[in-house]
FILUM-611488 format. One line per 10 residues: their letters; for each residue x, y, z of C-alpha. Coordinates in steps of 0.02 Angstrom, whole numbers, m for minus. Layout:
N
A	X,Y,Z | ... .
END
This chain:
151
MVTVKNSQTG	m3,m556,m361 | m63,m691,m241 | 18,m715,m69 | 32,m888,0 | 93,m926,173 | 226,m1059,194 | 201,m1116,378 | 386,m1154,402 | 469,m997,328 | 340,m861,328 .
WRKKVKIAFT	273,m772,171 | 358,m835,15 | 269,m746,m123 | 319,m566,m164 | 197,m425,m142 | 205,m243,m192 | 213,m107,m59 | 203,79,m105 | 255,236,m15 | 204,419,m40 .
TSDRVHVNAH	359,525,m38 | 427,695,m87 | 611,646,m69 | 614,459,m103 | 683,432,72 | 541,468,190 | 353,431,195 | 317,617,198 | 180,651,69 | m10,662,87 .
FGWAKMIDVY	m87,533,m34 | m192,660,m130 | m48,781,m148 | 94,659,m181 | 187,688,m345 | 289,529,m318 | 245,355,m252 | 389,231,m239 | 343,49,m264 | 442,m98,m197 .
EISDEGYSFL	423,m287,m204 | 445,m375,m36 | 449,m549,36 | 519,m631,191 | 688,m643,97 | 704,m456,65 | 648,m316,m46 | 687,m227,m208 | 641,m62,m283 | 528,m73,m439 .
ETLKFEGNLK	481,102,m491 | 434,280,m448 | 258,325,m502 | 250,512,m549 | 95,622,m553 | 73,796,m624 | m52,935,m609 | m128,1035,m466 | m134,895,m337 | m169,1006,m189 .
QDGNEDKLVP	m341,1052,m251 | m455,990,m115 | m624,921,m162 | m566,866,m333 | m588,675,m318 | m544,653,m504 | m364,690,m468 | m356,525,m372 | m410,415,m517 | m231,398,m595 .
KLDALVDCTI	m157,356,m423 | m292,230,m384 | m270,146,m555 | m79,144,m537 | m86,61,m364 | m213,m78,m406 | m80,m213,m397 | m5,m151,m232 | m49,m232,m64 | m9,m92,51 .
LYVSAIGGSA	17,97,34 | 109,194,167 | 62,376,178 | 96,525,293 | m91,568,282 | m243,520,179 | m425,579,170 | m566,459,218 | m641,454,42 | m470,414,m38 .
AARLIKKGVT	m437,278,98 | m607,200,60 | m574,200,m127 | m403,114,m101 | m479,m18,12 | m613,m52,m116 | m474,m87,m243 | m389,m204,m119 | m248,m87,m64 | m228,m64,127 .
PVKARSDDEE	m176,115,171 | m59,128,323 | m12,294,403 | 171,317,439 | 224,353,618 | 293,521,567 | 351,618,413 | 530,574,469 | 502,387,451 | 614,315,316 .
IQEILNRLVE	555,198,186 | 705,83,211 | 663,67,398 | 484,10,361 | 542,m112,225 | 670,m188,344 | 537,m207,484 | 413,m283,360 | 543,m410,301 | 577,m462,479 .
TLKGNPPPWL	391,m468,519 | 359,m578,369 | 491,m703,432 | 387,m729,587 | 209,m712,629 | 133,m552,554 | 0,m458,653 | m182,m493,601 | m200,m328,501 | m46,m375,398 .
RKALKKTKRN	m98,m555,370 | m269,m493,312 | m191,m369,191 | m70,m498,122 | m210,m625,95 | m316,m501,m7 | m342,m543,m188 | m456,m465,m315 | m578,m610,m294 | m577,m591,m105 .
IEEELEEEAT	m617,m407,m119 | m758,m435,m245 | m832,m570,m128 | m825,m450,18 | m910,m311,m84 | m1051,m434,m135 | m1073,m485,49 | m1088,m303,104 | m1215,m271,m35 | m1324,m411,28 .
L	m1322,m355,213 .
END
């Protein structure tokens, strides 16, 4: 999904935003331990719920990086992932796949509040970190990785 900025009205294309959650209301789950991740589509015109990704098994097993593979694969077409917490290795792996992890302000922060704020932000002038995340495409990420490899 490519994001293109319309200079008069903000961000027109829809992007996918995901949230780690244990109750489908709050961003209250650690990425590695999350059994559910809700996915929404968002633009400057609003948002809609797409699906709940569900994960099974012993997700609290620290040090088992293999448990992240299904989540990383499932989130590959998302632009941003909101989490209550995330390990450094998992965050790096998400970023490598083009997904920007964002830590929620607290475990009480509601998904709907974040979505409403994002819609309003997209109508105006998003902050630099958000503009950068929205402009990411698979090609951009591959180019960045190639540049890093040559440094």
